[in-house]
Backbone bond lengths (Angstrom), bond angles and torsions (degrees), N, CA, C in turn:
res aa  C-N    CA-C-N  psi(-1)  N-CA   C-N-CA  omega(-1)  CA-C   N-CA-C  phi
1 X - - - 1.455 - - 1.529 109.54 -
2 X 1.300 116.15 133.75 1.463 121.68 -178.66 1.527 110.81 -71.91
3 X 1.315 114.20 144.63 1.467 119.29 179.08 1.526 110.19 -75.79
4 X 1.312 115.75 142.20 1.471 120.99 177.08 1.523 109.51 -79.27
5 X 1.314 114.84 143.67 1.451 121.36 174.81 1.521 107.53 -96.81
6 X 1.327 116.42 144.62 1.460 121.60 -176.68 1.526 109.90 -126.11
7 X 1.327 115.15 149.35 1.466 120.91 178.98 1.519 109.20 -75.94
8 X 1.331 115.78 119.41 1.464 120.73 179.24 1.529 111.21 -100.24
9 X 1.338 116.77 -22.24 1.471 119.91 -179.33 1.523 109.79 -159.33
10 X 1.324 114.82 159.49 1.462 122.27 173.31 1.525 106.30 -123.64
11 X 1.316 115.56 114.98 1.462 120.80 179.66 1.530 109.41 -91.54
12 X 1.330 117.94 145.89 1.466 120.48 -179.04 1.526 113.18 -71.68
13 X 1.351 116.74 -18.15 1.470 120.21 -179.57 1.524 109.62 -159.99
14 X 1.325 116.51 174.60 1.462 120.89 -176.58 1.526 112.65 -64.90
15 X 1.315 117.38 -36.39 1.465 120.86 -178.94 1.527 111.27 -60.31
16 X 1.322 117.29 -48.14 1.464 120.57 178.90 1.528 110.92 -66.27
17 X 1.332 117.12 -36.22 1.461 120.67 178.03 1.525 110.55 -63.43
18 X 1.329 117.31 -41.53 1.463 120.93 178.33 1.523 111.43 -65.10
19 X 1.321 117.25 -35.86 1.461 121.30 176.31 1.532 110.13 -62.37
20 X 1.338 116.55 -47.65 1.464 120.57 178.84 1.528 111.19 -63.15
21 X 1.326 116.29 -41.92 1.460 121.68 178.23 1.530 110.23 -57.59
22 X 1.323 116.98 -45.22 1.462 121.47 179.49 1.515 112.70 -64.54
23 X 1.324 116.84 -42.73 1.470 121.20 179.22 1.528 110.08 -62.20
24 X 1.328 116.28 -44.64 1.463 120.25 179.91 1.528 111.23 -65.15
25 X 1.310 117.21 -45.23 1.472 120.25 -179.31 1.522 111.36 -65.29
26 X 1.344 117.65 -36.01 1.470 120.79 175.62 1.521 111.42 -62.75
27 X 1.348 116.21 -28.46 1.463 121.21 178.68 1.541 111.38 -87.21
28 X 1.338 117.11 3.29 1.454 120.83 178.77 1.518 114.45 83.25
29 X 1.334 116.31 17.50 1.472 121.32 -179.18 1.529 108.39 -106.80
30 X 1.334 117.75 117.02 1.468 118.84 177.46 1.519 110.50 -65.93
31 X 1.318 116.69 144.41 1.465 119.80 179.72 1.516 110.15 -147.00
32 X 1.318 114.63 158.59 1.459 123.08 177.49 1.519 108.48 -130.63
33 X 1.317 115.54 150.04 1.465 121.07 175.44 1.521 107.10 -115.75
34 X 1.326 116.03 133.80 1.462 119.08 174.75 1.519 109.26 -138.74
35 X 1.318 115.16 147.63 1.466 119.89 178.39 1.525 108.91 -63.44
36 X 1.301 116.12 139.91 1.462 120.78 177.81 1.531 109.23 -68.02
37 X 1.306 115.19 151.52 1.467 120.40 179.78 1.524 110.07 -54.31
38 X 1.322 115.72 136.66 1.457 120.75 179.71 1.519 113.59 89.45
39 X 1.322 117.10 -9.98 1.465 121.83 -180.00 1.519 110.73 -121.98
40 X 1.334 116.69 28.39 1.452 119.89 -175.08 1.527 113.89 -92.06
41 X 1.330 117.48 12.23 1.464 121.50 177.22 1.529 109.74 -82.19
42 X 1.325 117.60 134.48 1.471 120.56 -179.99 1.528 113.32 -59.48
43 X 1.324 117.67 -20.85 1.464 120.80 -179.14 1.529 112.58 -62.50
44 X 1.319 117.14 -20.81 1.468 120.02 -179.06 1.530 112.26 -75.94
45 X 1.344 117.52 -17.11 1.466 122.89 -177.80 1.528 109.97 49.68
46 X 1.336 118.64 -121.21 1.463 121.05 -177.69 1.522 112.65 -87.38
47 X 1.338 117.28 -6.52 1.468 120.84 -179.29 1.524 109.99 -80.15
48 X 1.294 115.02 164.32 1.458 120.31 177.21 1.516 111.58 92.04
49 X 1.322 115.86 152.11 1.466 120.82 -175.67 1.527 113.06 -68.27
50 X 1.326 114.60 152.55 1.461 122.70 177.24 1.521 108.64 -128.55
51 X 1.326 115.84 141.35 1.463 121.56 173.05 1.522 108.02 -92.00
52 X 1.318 116.21 136.40 1.461 121.65 175.47 1.525 106.53 -107.20
53 X 1.331 115.86 121.24 1.461 122.22 -175.05 1.519 111.11 -112.83
54 X 1.330 115.66 145.91 1.464 122.78 174.69 1.532 108.07 -136.33
55 X 1.341 117.57 160.43 1.462 118.49 174.31 1.533 109.70 -57.56
56 X 1.324 115.60 138.67 1.465 120.27 -176.64 1.510 114.18 -53.84
57 X 1.333 117.40 -34.70 1.469 120.51 -178.29 1.528 112.24 -69.99
58 X 1.334 117.56 -15.66 1.469 121.55 -179.50 1.526 112.76 -107.57
59 X 1.324 115.85 11.06 1.468 121.17 -175.17 1.529 112.68 -57.73
60 X 1.305 117.86 -50.75 1.470 120.41 -177.41 1.527 111.46 -65.09
61 X 1.319 116.53 -41.30 1.462 120.27 178.54 1.531 110.24 -63.14
62 X 1.334 116.63 -42.02 1.463 120.96 179.25 1.525 111.02 -64.13
63 X 1.315 116.94 -42.91 1.482 119.90 177.95 1.521 110.76 -59.88
64 X 1.331 115.87 -41.49 1.469 120.19 -179.57 1.525 110.63 -64.73
65 X 1.331 116.85 -42.28 1.464 120.57 178.74 1.527 110.21 -61.30
66 X 1.320 117.11 -45.55 1.465 119.95 179.45 1.522 111.77 -66.94
67 X 1.331 116.48 -36.62 1.464 120.26 178.97 1.528 110.81 -66.80
68 X 1.333 116.02 -37.33 1.466 120.63 -179.88 1.523 112.38 -72.77
69 X 1.324 117.50 -14.85 1.461 122.03 178.66 1.520 107.67 -95.40
70 X 1.297 116.48 115.47 1.462 122.61 -173.85 1.521 112.50 -44.84
71 X 1.316 116.08 122.59 1.448 122.13 174.05 1.514 115.85 87.45
72 X 1.336 119.47 -23.10 1.454 119.48 -175.54 1.510 113.41 -79.99
73 X 1.330 118.24 -25.36 1.450 120.76 -179.99 1.512 113.18 -62.98
74 X 1.334 117.45 -23.07 1.463 121.03 -178.86 1.525 111.90 -70.58
75 X 1.324 118.51 -11.06 1.463 121.42 179.97 1.524 113.18 -90.26
76 X 1.317 117.61 -1.73 1.469 120.45 178.99 1.526 108.62 -68.07
77 X 1.349 115.82 138.38 1.482 118.69 -178.96 1.512 112.34 -70.32
Protein backbone atom coordinates (compact mmCIF):
# COMPACT_ATOMS: atom_id res chain seq x y z
CA UNK A 1 0.00 0.00 0.00
CA UNK A 2 1.33 3.42 -0.97
CA UNK A 3 2.11 5.90 1.76
CA UNK A 4 -0.13 8.95 2.04
CA UNK A 5 1.39 12.37 1.61
CA UNK A 6 0.42 15.08 4.09
CA UNK A 7 0.44 18.87 3.94
CA UNK A 8 3.29 20.17 6.09
CA UNK A 9 3.06 23.83 5.05
CA UNK A 10 1.16 26.33 2.93
CA UNK A 11 3.37 28.81 1.10
CA UNK A 12 1.94 32.17 -0.03
CA UNK A 13 3.53 31.76 -3.49
CA UNK A 14 5.68 29.47 -5.63
CA UNK A 15 8.96 31.12 -4.63
CA UNK A 16 8.45 30.41 -0.92
CA UNK A 17 7.25 26.89 -1.73
CA UNK A 18 10.44 26.22 -3.71
CA UNK A 19 12.51 27.48 -0.77
CA UNK A 20 10.73 25.07 1.60
CA UNK A 21 11.06 22.24 -0.93
CA UNK A 22 14.83 22.84 -1.12
CA UNK A 23 15.25 22.97 2.66
CA UNK A 24 13.33 19.72 3.08
CA UNK A 25 15.21 17.93 0.29
CA UNK A 26 18.55 19.10 1.73
CA UNK A 27 17.46 17.44 4.99
CA UNK A 28 16.74 14.19 3.10
CA UNK A 29 12.95 14.58 3.22
CA UNK A 30 11.14 14.09 -0.10
CA UNK A 31 8.55 16.77 -0.81
CA UNK A 32 6.05 17.83 -3.44
CA UNK A 33 4.57 21.21 -4.26
CA UNK A 34 1.01 21.55 -5.49
CA UNK A 35 -1.20 24.53 -6.18
CA UNK A 36 -3.72 25.14 -3.43
CA UNK A 37 -7.34 24.40 -4.24
CA UNK A 38 -8.95 27.24 -6.16
CA UNK A 39 -5.61 28.49 -7.50
CA UNK A 40 -4.96 25.74 -10.03
CA UNK A 41 -5.46 27.95 -13.11
CA UNK A 42 -2.30 28.49 -15.19
CA UNK A 43 -3.12 32.21 -15.33
CA UNK A 44 -1.82 32.59 -11.77
CA UNK A 45 1.73 31.63 -12.88
CA UNK A 46 3.93 31.83 -9.75
CA UNK A 47 1.30 33.73 -7.72
CA UNK A 48 -1.15 32.09 -5.39
CA UNK A 49 -0.66 29.73 -2.47
CA UNK A 50 1.06 26.36 -2.74
CA UNK A 51 0.75 23.30 -0.51
CA UNK A 52 3.99 21.60 0.46
CA UNK A 53 3.51 17.85 0.95
CA UNK A 54 5.71 15.20 2.55
CA UNK A 55 5.22 11.48 3.24
CA UNK A 56 3.01 11.13 6.31
CA UNK A 57 5.65 9.15 8.20
CA UNK A 58 8.07 12.12 7.90
CA UNK A 59 5.57 14.80 8.91
CA UNK A 60 6.99 15.57 12.35
CA UNK A 61 10.58 15.57 11.11
CA UNK A 62 9.61 17.91 8.25
CA UNK A 63 7.82 20.29 10.62
CA UNK A 64 10.90 20.39 12.84
CA UNK A 65 13.18 21.13 9.88
CA UNK A 66 10.93 23.99 8.75
CA UNK A 67 10.61 25.29 12.31
CA UNK A 68 14.40 25.26 12.72
CA UNK A 69 14.74 27.32 9.53
CA UNK A 70 14.12 30.95 10.41
CA UNK A 71 10.70 32.10 9.27
CA UNK A 72 9.55 28.91 7.56
CA UNK A 73 7.86 27.36 10.58
CA UNK A 74 5.18 30.06 10.43
CA UNK A 75 3.81 28.46 7.23
CA UNK A 76 2.76 25.24 8.97
CA UNK A 77 -1.03 24.77 8.87
